[in-house]
C-alpha positions in Angstrom: 71.9 17.6 -68.3 70.7 17.2 -64.7 67.7 15.3 -65.8 69.8 12.7 -67.6 72.6 12.4 -65.0 71.8 13.6 -61.5 74.8 14.9 -59.6 76.1 17.1 -62.4 77.2 20.5 -61.4 79.3 23.4 -62.7 83.1 23.4 -62.9 84.6 22.8 -59.5 86.8 25.4 -57.9 90.3 25.1 -59.2 91.7 25.9 -55.8 89.9 22.8 -54.4 91.1 20.4 -57.1 94.4 21.5 -58.6 96.7 20.4 -55.7 95.3 16.9 -55.8 95.7 16.7 -59.6 99.3 17.9 -59.3 100.0 15.1 -56.8 98.3 12.7 -59.2 100.6 13.9 -62.0 103.6 13.5 -59.7 102.6 9.9 -58.9 102.0 9.4 -62.6 105.5 10.5 -63.6 107.0 8.2 -61.0 105.1 5.4 -62.7 106.3 6.5 -66.2 109.9 6.3 -65.1 109.4 2.9 -63.4 107.7 1.6 -66.5 110.8 2.4 -68.6 113.2 0.9 -66.1 114.9 -2.2 -67.5 113.3 -4.2 -64.7 109.9 -3.6 -66.4 110.6 -6.0 -69.2 108.0 -7.3 -71.6 105.8 -9.7 -69.7 106.9 -8.7 -66.2 104.3 -8.0 -63.5 105.7 -4.5 -63.0 105.0 -3.6 -66.7 101.6 -5.3 -66.5 100.6 -3.1 -63.5 102.1 0.2 -64.6 101.1 0.1 -68.3 97.5 -0.8 -67.5 96.7 2.9 -66.8 99.6 5.3 -66.6 99.3 6.8 -70.1 95.5 7.1 -70.0 96.0 8.8 -66.6 98.0 11.6 -68.2 95.5 12.1 -71.0 92.8 12.2 -68.4 94.6 14.8 -66.3 95.3 16.9 -69.3 91.7 16.8 -70.3 90.7 17.7 -66.7 92.7 21.0 -67.1 91.6 21.7 -70.6 90.8 25.4 -71.1 89.7 26.8 -74.4 91.2 30.0 -75.9 89.5 32.1 -78.5 89.9 32.2 -81.4 90.6 28.6 -82.1 93.8 29.5 -84.1 95.2 31.2 -81.1 94.3 28.2 -78.9 96.2 25.7 -81.2 99.2 28.0 -81.5 99.5 28.2 -77.7 99.4 24.4 -77.5 102.0 24.2 -80.3 104.4 26.4 -78.3 103.9 24.3 -75.1 104.4 20.9 -76.7 106.0 21.2 -80.1 108.8 23.5 -79.1 110.1 21.1 -76.4 109.6 18.2 -78.8 111.7 19.9 -81.5 114.3 21.1 -79.1 114.7 17.6 -77.7 115.1 16.2 -81.2 117.9 18.7 -82.0 119.6 17.9 -78.7 119.5 14.2 -79.4 120.8 14.6 -82.9 123.7 16.7 -81.5 124.4 14.0 -78.9 124.5 11.3 -81.6 126.8 13.5 -83.7 129.3 13.7 -80.8 129.6 9.9 -80.8 131.4 10.1 -84.1 129.6 7.2 -85.6 131.1 6.4 -89.1 127.5 6.1 -90.5 126.1 9.2 -88.8 126.1 11.6 -91.8 125.3 8.9 -94.4 122.5 7.1 -92.5 121.8 8.0 -88.8 121.3 11.7 -89.4 118.6 11.2 -92.0 116.9 8.5 -89.9 116.8 10.8 -86.9 115.5 13.8 -88.9 112.9 11.5 -90.4 111.9 10.3 -87.0 111.6 13.8 -85.6 109.4 14.8 -88.6 107.3 11.6 -88.4 106.7 12.4 -84.7 105.4 9.0 -83.6 106.5 6.1 -81.4 107.7 2.6 -82.1 111.3 3.3 -81.0 113.9 1.5 -83.1 111.9 1.4 -86.3 113.1 3.2 -89.5 111.1 6.4 -89.1 110.9 6.6 -85.3 112.6 8.9 -82.9 115.5 6.4 -82.3 116.1 5.3 -78.8 114.1 8.1 -77.2 110.6 6.5 -76.7 108.9 9.0 -74.4 108.7 11.9 -76.8 105.9 10.3 -78.8 103.6 11.5 -76.0 104.2 15.2 -76.9 103.0 15.0 -80.5 100.1 12.7 -79.5 99.0 15.1 -76.8 99.2 18.1 -79.2 97.1 16.4 -81.8 94.6 15.3 -79.1 94.3 18.7 -77.5 94.0 20.5 -80.9 91.3 18.1 -82.2 89.4 18.3 -78.9 89.4 22.1 -79.1 87.9 21.9 -82.5 85.3 19.4 -81.4 84.5 21.4 -78.3 83.1 24.2 -80.5 80.5 21.7 -81.7 79.9 20.1 -78.3 78.7 23.2 -76.5 75.0 22.6 -77.1 75.1 18.8 -76.9 73.8 16.8 -73.9 76.2 14.6 -72.0 74.6 11.4 -73.2 75.4 12.3 -76.8 79.0 13.0 -75.9 79.3 9.7 -74.2 78.1 7.9 -77.3 80.3 9.9 -79.6 83.6 9.4 -77.7 82.8 5.7 -76.9 82.4 5.1 -80.6 85.8 6.9 -81.1 87.4 4.5 -78.5 86.0 1.4 -80.2 87.0 2.5 -83.6 90.6 3.3 -82.4 90.9 -0.1 -80.7 89.6 -1.9 -83.7 92.2 -0.2 -85.9 95.1 -1.1 -83.6 93.9 -4.7 -83.2 93.5 -5.3 -86.9 96.1 -3.1 -88.6 98.2 -1.5 -85.9 101.0 -4.1 -85.8 101.1 -5.3 -89.4 103.8 -4.5 -91.9 103.6 -1.9 -94.7 105.0 -3.4 -97.9 106.8 -1.2 -100.5 107.9 -3.0 -103.6 107.1 -6.3 -101.9 109.5 -5.6 -99.0 108.4 -4.9 -95.4 109.8 -1.4 -94.9 107.9 0.4 -92.1 106.2 -1.6 -89.4 102.9 -0.1 -88.4 104.1 -0.2 -84.8 105.8 3.0 -85.7 102.3 4.5 -86.1 100.9 7.1 -88.5 102.6 10.5 -88.5 102.2 12.4 -85.3 100.3 9.4 -83.8 97.1 10.1 -85.7 96.3 6.4 -85.4 96.1 6.7 -81.6 93.8 9.8 -81.8 90.4 8.1 -81.3 91.7 6.4 -78.1 93.5 9.4 -76.7 90.5 11.6 -77.4 88.4 9.3 -75.3 90.5 9.6 -72.2 91.1 13.3 -72.7 87.4 13.9 -73.0 86.7 11.7 -70.0 88.9 14.0 -67.8 87.2 17.1 -69.3 83.8 15.7 -68.7 84.2 14.2 -65.3 85.4 17.4 -63.6 81.8 18.6 -63.8 80.4 15.6 -61.9 79.7 16.4 -58.3 78.8 12.8 -57.8 82.3 11.7 -58.9 83.9 14.2 -56.6 81.8 12.9 -53.7 82.8 9.4 -54.5 86.5 10.3 -54.5 86.2 11.9 -51.1 84.2 9.1 -49.4 85.6 8.6 -45.9 88.0 11.5 -46.7 89.2 9.4 -49.6 90.2 6.3 -47.7 87.1 4.3 -48.6 87.4 5.1 -52.3 91.1 4.2 -52.1 90.4 0.8 -50.4 87.6 0.0 -53.0 89.6 1.0 -56.1 92.8 -0.6 -54.7 91.0 -3.8 -54.1 89.4 -3.8 -57.5 92.8 -3.0 -59.0 94.4 -6.0 -57.2 91.5 -8.4 -58.2 91.6 -7.2 -61.8 95.3 -7.9 -62.2 95.1 -11.3 -60.4 92.7 -12.3 -63.1 94.9 -10.7 -65.7 97.8 -12.8 -64.7 95.7 -15.9 -64.7 94.5 -15.1 -68.2 97.9 -14.2 -69.6 100.1 -11.1 -69.6 99.3 -10.2 -73.2 95.6 -10.6 -73.3 94.6 -7.3 -71.7 97.9 -5.4 -72.4 97.8 -1.6 -72.8 100.9 0.0 -74.5 99.9 2.8 -76.9 103.5 3.5 -78.0 103.7 -0.2 -79.2 100.1 -0.1 -80.6 98.8 -2.7 -78.1 95.3 -2.5 -76.7 94.4 -5.9 -75.6 90.6 -6.1 -74.8 88.0 -3.5 -75.8 86.2 -3.7 -72.5 88.5 -5.2 -69.9 91.6 -3.2 -70.9 89.5 0.0 -70.7 88.1 -1.1 -67.3 91.6 -1.7 -66.0 92.6 1.8 -67.1 89.6 3.4 -65.4 90.2 1.5 -62.1 93.8 2.6 -62.1 92.9 6.3 -62.8 90.4 6.3 -59.9 92.9 4.6 -57.6 95.6 7.3 -58.3 93.1 10.1 -57.9 91.9 8.6 -54.5 95.5 8.1 -53.4 96.3 11.7 -54.3 93.4 13.0 -52.2 94.5 10.9 -49.2 98.1 12.2 -49.6 96.8 15.8 -49.9 94.6 15.5 -46.8 96.7 13.3 -44.4 100.3 13.3 -45.4 103.0 15.5 -44.0 104.4 18.4 -46.0 107.6 16.5 -46.7 105.6 14.0 -48.9 103.0 16.4 -50.4 105.5 19.1 -51.6 107.9 16.8 -53.5 105.0 15.1 -55.3 103.5 18.5 -56.3 106.9 19.6 -57.5 107.3 16.4 -59.5 103.9 17.0 -61.0 104.9 20.5 -62.1 108.2 19.2 -63.5 106.6 16.2 -65.2 107.4 17.4 -68.8 111.1 17.8 -68.0 111.2 14.3 -66.3 109.1 12.8 -69.1 111.5 13.9 -71.8 114.8 13.2 -70.2 114.3 10.4 -67.7 114.8 7.6 -70.2 118.4 8.6 -71.1 119.6 9.1 -67.5 117.8 6.0 -66.2 119.3 3.7 -68.9 122.8 5.1 -68.5 122.8 4.8 -64.7 121.4 1.3 -64.9 124.2 0.3 -67.3 126.9 1.7 -65.0 125.4 0.2 -61.8 124.9 -3.2 -63.5 128.6 -3.2 -64.3 129.8 -2.3 -60.9 127.1 -4.1 -58.8 126.2 -7.2 -60.9 124.8 -9.1 -58.0 122.8 -6.3 -56.4 119.7 -6.4 -58.6 117.4 -4.3 -56.4 120.1 -1.7 -55.8 120.6 -1.3 -59.6 116.8 -1.1 -60.2 116.2 1.4 -57.4 119.3 3.5 -58.2 118.5 3.8 -61.9 114.9 4.6 -61.2 115.9 7.3 -58.7 118.3 8.8 -61.2 115.7 8.9 -63.9 113.5 11.0 -61.6 116.1 13.1 -59.7 118.6 14.1 -62.4 116.0 15.7 -64.7 114.4 17.4 -61.7 117.7 18.8 -60.5 118.7 19.9 -64.0 115.4 21.8 -64.1 116.2 23.6 -60.8 119.7 24.4 -61.9 118.7 25.7 -65.4 115.9 27.7 -63.8 118.6 30.0 -62.3 121.1 29.8 -65.2 119.0 29.6 -68.4 115.4 30.6 -67.5 114.1 30.3 -71.1 114.9 26.5 -71.0 112.6 26.1 -68.0 110.0 28.1 -69.9 110.2 25.5 -72.7 110.1 22.5 -70.4 108.0 23.9 -67.6 104.7 22.5 -66.6 102.6 25.0 -64.7 99.6 23.8 -62.6 96.9 24.9 -65.0 98.8 23.9 -68.2 97.1 21.4 -70.4 
């Protein structure tokens, strides 16, 4: 592979990389919470910036930490325990929460919609077979399907050259984008009636698989590139951060001039604006976060590094539960402080991060098995 792409090397030492990647995951989960804040409304600049790369970032990081177990059945079972158990438990908790609200239609309608949504395992919150009002959990089933398929593909990729893999996964990406752009947001008609919008997605997000596989593979592939590691650490990371940050700013200035919807990236809503430019924006954002993580790791004080690493390790817990707490706190603050917009935004965002993190620490002492389910160790993928 060296003759095709100079600068390739063996897998980097985990001790040299994992802390930076945990910081990147911590920064990423802060962006996820901010992206679900009511301030990040459709068409807002905040949503434009955050959604341009934050979900590809998590698939990239998961791919970076991908480790294959043998045999393949054992590998897939381990991934099911890590992702599907918290997914199913969250579904049961949410159904129980809805039952406590004593809705008159719960047992006749809501219960079956919720059960159907859990079994369907896709996004498009608010549609008939979605996980109603709990958008973030689509990521768990999507990541499970992506990891499992990648593990199967990896068995066939061992002897392929990198150029072949680039072609294969780029074709996957283009096919996935083509599907979303042509069929991803149309309606499914049953008996001449629009029943299920395709925004809900195929069961377990299979319609997103070609796209998520691309970003997952990219993380797995790029960890072997010595040249990429050298680029990230140029000038101790500050040069790369300045370059990627400048490109990120220029990209989004152009994006705003073109129009907020033209290059939009929102996989849960089945939006992938432009084949090349949207992918380019995601790549720039990923590099920027990795460079920023390296600078934080190298230069920042412990009081900044340690919380970000902790958030990265608790990212699953925050991912699953931030939406509920952020929305509730925002509603309460908006009632009590109607004229303090930034206080409401910052307070609800902080609650979406802090409350799940504090719950994790409390449950770690009281109910350790809960933290086993929702935990997120450094090397987990």
